[in-house]
Chimera marker file (.cmm) of the C-alpha trace (Angstrom):
<marker_set name="trace">
<marker id="1" x="0.000" y="0.000" z="0.000" r="1" g="1" b="0" radius="0.5"/>
<marker id="2" x="2.878" y="2.342" z="0.704" r="1" g="1" b="0" radius="0.5"/>
<marker id="3" x="4.147" y="1.899" z="-2.865" r="1" g="1" b="0" radius="0.5"/>
<marker id="4" x="0.749" y="2.892" z="-4.287" r="1" g="1" b="0" radius="0.5"/>
<marker id="5" x="0.575" y="5.971" z="-2.047" r="1" g="1" b="0" radius="0.5"/>
<marker id="6" x="4.059" y="7.079" z="-3.106" r="1" g="1" b="0" radius="0.5"/>
<marker id="7" x="3.223" y="6.528" z="-6.783" r="1" g="1" b="0" radius="0.5"/>
<marker id="8" x="0.079" y="8.653" z="-6.506" r="1" g="1" b="0" radius="0.5"/>
<marker id="9" x="2.018" y="11.367" z="-4.698" r="1" g="1" b="0" radius="0.5"/>
<marker id="10" x="4.714" y="11.384" z="-7.393" r="1" g="1" b="0" radius="0.5"/>
<marker id="11" x="2.101" y="11.589" z="-10.166" r="1" g="1" b="0" radius="0.5"/>
<marker id="12" x="0.363" y="14.518" z="-8.462" r="1" g="1" b="0" radius="0.5"/>
<marker id="13" x="3.690" y="16.258" z="-7.939" r="1" g="1" b="0" radius="0.5"/>
<marker id="14" x="4.561" y="15.805" z="-11.619" r="1" g="1" b="0" radius="0.5"/>
<marker id="15" x="1.237" y="17.304" z="-12.678" r="1" g="1" b="0" radius="0.5"/>
<marker id="16" x="1.721" y="20.257" z="-10.316" r="1" g="1" b="0" radius="0.5"/>
<marker id="17" x="5.229" y="20.909" z="-11.654" r="1" g="1" b="0" radius="0.5"/>
<marker id="18" x="3.923" y="20.747" z="-15.229" r="1" g="1" b="0" radius="0.5"/>
<marker id="19" x="1.153" y="23.242" z="-14.504" r="1" g="1" b="0" radius="0.5"/>
<marker id="20" x="3.486" y="25.485" z="-12.490" r="1" g="1" b="0" radius="0.5"/>
<marker id="21" x="5.860" y="25.685" z="-15.428" r="1" g="1" b="0" radius="0.5"/>
<marker id="22" x="3.406" y="25.913" z="-18.348" r="1" g="1" b="0" radius="0.5"/>
<marker id="23" x="0.120" y="27.315" z="-17.004" r="1" g="1" b="0" radius="0.5"/>
<marker id="24" x="0.216" y="28.379" z="-13.340" r="1" g="1" b="0" radius="0.5"/>
<marker id="25" x="-3.234" y="30.005" z="-13.536" r="1" g="1" b="0" radius="0.5"/>
<marker id="26" x="-4.823" y="26.611" z="-14.361" r="1" g="1" b="0" radius="0.5"/>
<marker id="27" x="-3.251" y="24.571" z="-11.542" r="1" g="1" b="0" radius="0.5"/>
<marker id="28" x="-5.576" y="21.825" z="-10.235" r="1" g="1" b="0" radius="0.5"/>
<marker id="29" x="-6.424" y="21.696" z="-6.542" r="1" g="1" b="0" radius="0.5"/>
<marker id="30" x="-5.270" y="18.358" z="-5.110" r="1" g="1" b="0" radius="0.5"/>
<marker id="31" x="-6.149" y="19.425" z="-1.567" r="1" g="1" b="0" radius="0.5"/>
<marker id="32" x="-9.796" y="18.498" z="-2.112" r="1" g="1" b="0" radius="0.5"/>
<marker id="33" x="-10.401" y="14.995" z="-0.869" r="1" g="1" b="0" radius="0.5"/>
<marker id="34" x="-11.686" y="12.711" z="-3.585" r="1" g="1" b="0" radius="0.5"/>
<marker id="35" x="-14.123" y="9.948" z="-2.710" r="1" g="1" b="0" radius="0.5"/>
<marker id="36" x="-13.198" y="6.469" z="-3.829" r="1" g="1" b="0" radius="0.5"/>
<marker id="37" x="-15.479" y="5.178" z="-6.555" r="1" g="1" b="0" radius="0.5"/>
<marker id="38" x="-17.741" y="2.451" z="-5.261" r="1" g="1" b="0" radius="0.5"/>
<marker id="39" x="-18.412" y="-0.478" z="-7.566" r="1" g="1" b="0" radius="0.5"/>
<marker id="40" x="-21.898" y="-0.102" z="-8.935" r="1" g="1" b="0" radius="0.5"/>
<marker id="41" x="-24.368" y="-2.200" z="-10.789" r="1" g="1" b="0" radius="0.5"/>
<marker id="42" x="-23.791" y="-2.151" z="-14.539" r="1" g="1" b="0" radius="0.5"/>
<marker id="43" x="-26.924" y="-2.392" z="-16.619" r="1" g="1" b="0" radius="0.5"/>
<marker id="44" x="-27.875" y="-2.092" z="-20.241" r="1" g="1" b="0" radius="0.5"/>
<marker id="45" x="-25.561" y="-2.636" z="-23.166" r="1" g="1" b="0" radius="0.5"/>
<marker id="46" x="-22.378" y="-2.158" z="-21.136" r="1" g="1" b="0" radius="0.5"/>
<marker id="47" x="-23.404" y="-4.819" z="-18.647" r="1" g="1" b="0" radius="0.5"/>
<marker id="48" x="-24.437" y="-7.234" z="-21.371" r="1" g="1" b="0" radius="0.5"/>
<marker id="49" x="-21.132" y="-6.704" z="-23.198" r="1" g="1" b="0" radius="0.5"/>
<marker id="50" x="-19.087" y="-7.318" z="-20.043" r="1" g="1" b="0" radius="0.5"/>
<marker id="51" x="-21.077" y="-10.455" z="-19.248" r="1" g="1" b="0" radius="0.5"/>
<marker id="52" x="-20.630" y="-11.700" z="-22.817" r="1" g="1" b="0" radius="0.5"/>
<marker id="53" x="-16.868" y="-11.114" z="-22.665" r="1" g="1" b="0" radius="0.5"/>
<marker id="54" x="-16.617" y="-12.894" z="-19.327" r="1" g="1" b="0" radius="0.5"/>
<marker id="55" x="-18.592" y="-15.915" z="-20.488" r="1" g="1" b="0" radius="0.5"/>
<marker id="56" x="-16.659" y="-16.077" z="-23.758" r="1" g="1" b="0" radius="0.5"/>
<marker id="57" x="-13.382" y="-15.919" z="-21.849" r="1" g="1" b="0" radius="0.5"/>
<marker id="58" x="-14.510" y="-18.689" z="-19.505" r="1" g="1" b="0" radius="0.5"/>
<marker id="59" x="-15.517" y="-20.919" z="-22.406" r="1" g="1" b="0" radius="0.5"/>
<marker id="60" x="-12.143" y="-20.447" z="-24.122" r="1" g="1" b="0" radius="0.5"/>
<marker id="61" x="-10.054" y="-21.147" z="-21.028" r="1" g="1" b="0" radius="0.5"/>
<marker id="62" x="-8.074" y="-24.347" z="-21.076" r="1" g="1" b="0" radius="0.5"/>
<marker id="63" x="-9.371" y="-26.791" z="-18.514" r="1" g="1" b="0" radius="0.5"/>
<link id1="1" id2="2" r="1" g="1" b="0" radius="0.2"/>
<link id1="2" id2="3" r="1" g="1" b="0" radius="0.2"/>
<link id1="3" id2="4" r="1" g="1" b="0" radius="0.2"/>
<link id1="4" id2="5" r="1" g="1" b="0" radius="0.2"/>
<link id1="5" id2="6" r="1" g="1" b="0" radius="0.2"/>
<link id1="6" id2="7" r="1" g="1" b="0" radius="0.2"/>
<link id1="7" id2="8" r="1" g="1" b="0" radius="0.2"/>
<link id1="8" id2="9" r="1" g="1" b="0" radius="0.2"/>
<link id1="9" id2="10" r="1" g="1" b="0" radius="0.2"/>
<link id1="10" id2="11" r="1" g="1" b="0" radius="0.2"/>
<link id1="11" id2="12" r="1" g="1" b="0" radius="0.2"/>
<link id1="12" id2="13" r="1" g="1" b="0" radius="0.2"/>
<link id1="13" id2="14" r="1" g="1" b="0" radius="0.2"/>
<link id1="14" id2="15" r="1" g="1" b="0" radius="0.2"/>
<link id1="15" id2="16" r="1" g="1" b="0" radius="0.2"/>
<link id1="16" id2="17" r="1" g="1" b="0" radius="0.2"/>
<link id1="17" id2="18" r="1" g="1" b="0" radius="0.2"/>
<link id1="18" id2="19" r="1" g="1" b="0" radius="0.2"/>
<link id1="19" id2="20" r="1" g="1" b="0" radius="0.2"/>
<link id1="20" id2="21" r="1" g="1" b="0" radius="0.2"/>
<link id1="21" id2="22" r="1" g="1" b="0" radius="0.2"/>
<link id1="22" id2="23" r="1" g="1" b="0" radius="0.2"/>
<link id1="23" id2="24" r="1" g="1" b="0" radius="0.2"/>
<link id1="24" id2="25" r="1" g="1" b="0" radius="0.2"/>
<link id1="25" id2="26" r="1" g="1" b="0" radius="0.2"/>
<link id1="26" id2="27" r="1" g="1" b="0" radius="0.2"/>
<link id1="27" id2="28" r="1" g="1" b="0" radius="0.2"/>
<link id1="28" id2="29" r="1" g="1" b="0" radius="0.2"/>
<link id1="29" id2="30" r="1" g="1" b="0" radius="0.2"/>
<link id1="30" id2="31" r="1" g="1" b="0" radius="0.2"/>
<link id1="31" id2="32" r="1" g="1" b="0" radius="0.2"/>
<link id1="32" id2="33" r="1" g="1" b="0" radius="0.2"/>
<link id1="33" id2="34" r="1" g="1" b="0" radius="0.2"/>
<link id1="34" id2="35" r="1" g="1" b="0" radius="0.2"/>
<link id1="35" id2="36" r="1" g="1" b="0" radius="0.2"/>
<link id1="36" id2="37" r="1" g="1" b="0" radius="0.2"/>
<link id1="37" id2="38" r="1" g="1" b="0" radius="0.2"/>
<link id1="38" id2="39" r="1" g="1" b="0" radius="0.2"/>
<link id1="39" id2="40" r="1" g="1" b="0" radius="0.2"/>
<link id1="40" id2="41" r="1" g="1" b="0" radius="0.2"/>
<link id1="41" id2="42" r="1" g="1" b="0" radius="0.2"/>
<link id1="42" id2="43" r="1" g="1" b="0" radius="0.2"/>
<link id1="43" id2="44" r="1" g="1" b="0" radius="0.2"/>
<link id1="44" id2="45" r="1" g="1" b="0" radius="0.2"/>
<link id1="45" id2="46" r="1" g="1" b="0" radius="0.2"/>
<link id1="46" id2="47" r="1" g="1" b="0" radius="0.2"/>
<link id1="47" id2="48" r="1" g="1" b="0" radius="0.2"/>
<link id1="48" id2="49" r="1" g="1" b="0" radius="0.2"/>
<link id1="49" id2="50" r="1" g="1" b="0" radius="0.2"/>
<link id1="50" id2="51" r="1" g="1" b="0" radius="0.2"/>
<link id1="51" id2="52" r="1" g="1" b="0" radius="0.2"/>
<link id1="52" id2="53" r="1" g="1" b="0" radius="0.2"/>
<link id1="53" id2="54" r="1" g="1" b="0" radius="0.2"/>
<link id1="54" id2="55" r="1" g="1" b="0" radius="0.2"/>
<link id1="55" id2="56" r="1" g="1" b="0" radius="0.2"/>
<link id1="56" id2="57" r="1" g="1" b="0" radius="0.2"/>
<link id1="57" id2="58" r="1" g="1" b="0" radius="0.2"/>
<link id1="58" id2="59" r="1" g="1" b="0" radius="0.2"/>
<link id1="59" id2="60" r="1" g="1" b="0" radius="0.2"/>
<link id1="60" id2="61" r="1" g="1" b="0" radius="0.2"/>
<link id1="61" id2="62" r="1" g="1" b="0" radius="0.2"/>
<link id1="62" id2="63" r="1" g="1" b="0" radius="0.2"/>
</marker_set>
């Protein structure tokens, strides 16, 4: 988990340096806490496509 936290911090720092150098007036605000996306129910065409891909993958797996 520490590796993931450091990677996110380095990515945010890189973005801040890029904005500071090229467009300081458009710098994003990373101080706002972002909520983690909760897995939701997928319906409609996207859900059907994911289910189809999963079932196709399962049928093609070597046993």
